[in-house]
C-alpha positions in Angstrom: 102.8 130.4 123.6 105.5 129.3 126.2 104.6 125.5 127.1 105.8 124.0 130.3 107.7 120.7 130.8 105.9 117.7 132.3 107.8 118.2 135.4 107.1 122.0 135.5 103.5 121.2 135.3 103.5 118.6 138.0 105.8 120.8 140.3 103.2 123.5 139.9 100.2 120.9 140.9 102.1 119.7 143.8 102.7 123.3 145.2 99.0 123.9 144.9 97.8 121.0 146.6 100.4 121.2 149.3 102.8 118.2 148.6 106.5 118.4 148.2 107.6 119.5 144.7 109.4 116.4 143.1 112.7 116.6 141.8 111.7 114.3 138.9 108.6 112.6 138.0 109.0 109.9 135.4 111.9 108.2 137.4 110.1 107.8 140.6 108.0 104.6 141.9 106.3 106.0 144.9 102.5 106.1 144.7 102.4 109.9 144.8 104.5 110.3 141.7 103.1 107.6 140.0 99.5 109.0 140.6 100.3 112.4 139.4 102.1 111.3 136.2 99.2 109.0 135.5 96.5 111.9 136.2 98.6 114.3 133.9 98.5 111.6 131.1 95.1 111.0 131.5 94.4 114.9 131.8 96.2 115.6 128.4 94.4 112.8 126.4 90.9 113.6 127.9 91.2 117.5 126.8 91.6 116.4 123.3 88.2 115.3 123.3 86.8 118.2 125.0 87.8 120.9 122.1 89.7 121.0 118.8 92.7 123.1 120.0 94.4 124.9 117.3 97.8 123.6 117.9 96.6 120.2 117.4 94.9 120.8 114.2 96.4 119.2 111.0 95.6 119.0 107.4 95.8 115.5 105.7 96.0 115.3 102.0 96.1 112.2 99.8 95.1 110.9 96.3 92.4 108.7 95.4 93.5 106.5 92.8 92.0 103.8 90.3 90.7 100.5 91.9 91.4 101.5 95.4 88.6 102.6 97.7 90.1 102.4 101.2 93.1 104.7 102.6 94.3 104.8 106.2 93.9 107.8 108.6 97.0 109.5 109.5 99.2 107.8 112.3 98.6 110.5 114.9 94.6 110.9 114.0 92.3 111.5 116.9 89.2 112.7 115.0 88.3 114.6 111.8 87.0 118.2 111.6 83.5 118.3 110.3 83.0 119.8 107.0 86.4 120.1 105.8 86.6 117.3 103.6 87.2 118.4 100.0 87.8 116.9 96.5 90.5 119.6 95.2 90.5 118.3 91.9 86.9 118.9 91.2 86.5 121.8 93.9 83.6 120.0 95.5 83.0 119.2 99.2 83.0 115.6 99.8 79.3 113.9 100.8 79.8 112.3 104.3 80.4 111.1 106.7 78.0 108.2 105.6 75.8 106.4 108.2 76.1 102.4 107.9 72.7 102.8 106.5 73.3 105.2 103.8 76.6 103.3 103.0 74.5 100.3 102.3 72.0 102.2 100.3 74.5 103.7 97.9 76.6 100.4 97.6 73.4 98.3 96.8 70.9 100.6 95.4 70.8 102.3 91.8 72.4 105.5 92.7 74.2 108.0 90.3 77.6 107.3 91.0 79.4 110.7 89.6 80.5 113.3 89.8 80.6 113.8 93.7 82.5 111.3 96.1 81.0 109.9 99.3 82.8 108.8 102.4 82.9 107.1 105.7 85.3 106.3 108.4 85.4 102.5 109.4 87.9 100.3 111.0 90.6 103.0 110.7 90.3 103.5 107.3 88.7 106.1 105.0 86.5 104.4 102.5 85.3 106.2 99.4 82.7 105.5 96.8 82.5 105.3 93.9 85.7 103.7 93.5 87.6 105.1 90.3 88.8 102.9 87.4 91.4 103.5 85.0 88.9 104.8 82.6 87.3 107.5 84.9 88.0 111.1 84.2 89.8 112.1 86.1 91.2 108.7 87.3 93.1 110.5 90.2 91.4 112.9 92.7 93.3 115.0 95.2 91.6 114.9 98.5 92.2 117.2 101.7 90.7 117.4 105.0 91.7 118.6 108.6 92.1 116.6 111.6 93.0 116.6 115.4 96.1 115.0 116.1 96.3 112.8 119.3 99.9 113.8 119.9 100.0 116.4 122.8 103.5 115.6 124.1 106.6 116.9 122.3 110.0 115.4 123.2 112.9 117.7 123.9 114.6 116.3 120.8 112.0 116.2 118.1 113.0 114.2 114.8 111.5 111.5 112.9 113.2 108.9 115.5 111.3 110.7 118.3 108.0 112.3 117.1 105.6 113.8 119.0 103.5 111.2 121.1 100.4 111.0 123.5 102.1 110.0 126.6 104.8 111.5 128.7 108.0 109.7 129.0 110.5 112.1 130.1 110.6 115.0 132.7 111.9 117.2 129.8 108.7 116.3 127.7 106.8 119.5 126.6 103.1 119.5 127.2 101.5 121.3 124.2 98.6 122.9 126.5 98.2 126.1 128.1 99.9 125.2 131.5 97.7 126.5 133.7 94.7 124.7 132.0 96.4 121.6 132.7 97.7 122.5 136.4 94.0 123.3 137.2 92.7 119.9 135.7 95.3 117.8 137.0 94.4 119.4 140.2 90.7 118.6 139.8 91.5 114.8 139.1 93.5 114.6 142.1 90.7 116.0 144.5 88.2 113.7 142.6 90.5 110.7 143.1 91.0 111.5 147.0 87.2 112.1 147.5 87.8 115.6 148.5 85.3 118.6 147.8 85.8 119.4 144.3 83.7 122.7 143.8 86.3 125.1 144.1 88.8 123.5 142.0 86.2 122.6 139.4 85.2 126.2 139.2 88.8 127.1 138.7 89.4 124.7 135.7 86.0 125.7 134.1 86.9 129.5 134.0 90.1 128.7 132.5 88.7 126.4 129.9 85.8 128.5 129.0 88.1 131.5 128.5 90.7 129.6 126.4 88.3 128.1 124.2 86.4 131.3 123.6 90.1 132.8 122.5 91.6 129.8 121.0 91.1 130.8 117.2 89.1 133.9 117.6 85.7 134.6 116.2 84.1 136.0 113.0 81.8 138.7 112.9 78.2 137.7 113.3 75.3 139.0 111.3 71.6 139.0 112.3 70.8 138.6 108.6 73.3 135.5 107.8 72.4 133.5 104.7 73.5 130.0 103.6 76.5 129.8 101.7 76.4 128.0 98.6 79.6 125.9 96.9 78.1 126.6 93.5 78.1 129.7 91.4 75.0 131.9 92.0 74.1 135.5 91.5 75.8 136.3 94.7 79.0 135.8 93.0 78.5 138.7 90.7 79.9 142.0 92.0 77.7 145.1 92.5 77.8 147.4 89.4 75.9 148.3 86.1 76.3 145.7 83.5 75.3 145.9 79.8 72.9 142.9 79.1 72.4 141.9 75.4 69.0 140.5 74.5 
């Protein structure tokens, strides 16, 4: 997809609402420019909450080691994707995220600790239980999960010193959304801010939003006779055929 710069997005917004197209956006201090830039930053961060867009979905992998039961979330973490948390050493899904009540129960009651790992997110940390020890087998477990990054802005020069971020600072910053989605959303926010009739612009935004969320990652073939998928080996794992069975 050809993403637009922040200046290109706001120039299109200004043209659609009948305002002069700004020559710059991050270097101006007039009320109109400040409002448009603030609305664009607000729109970009809000859209992350509405749908897990594929361009922001990442994998986070780390090792659980002996005597440590807390691990930091990624620096750009916004929220995790449900049911992607896996123990890749033992090939089991993690159990969780646990509620505060469940966490208190497994920490305080007589619960079989192994072999499954439980987890919860608290205070910006991934907490795991049971805590492995040096005598655990294995004593190191590889964990992986998917999450949605909070960073939707890409600087024109991308390197470790200037990584992606969640706020626009330059006219040349690339906005990593479908440009028309963001144009319509900023336009809607502008109408709301000014107390104007939003029915038409809200309809524009929702049509594009619904279209993009339906096409963002495609869809699987649905069956009327779907059955639950087990993570364990069952008779469904045996291929069709004739097999000799000895009594």
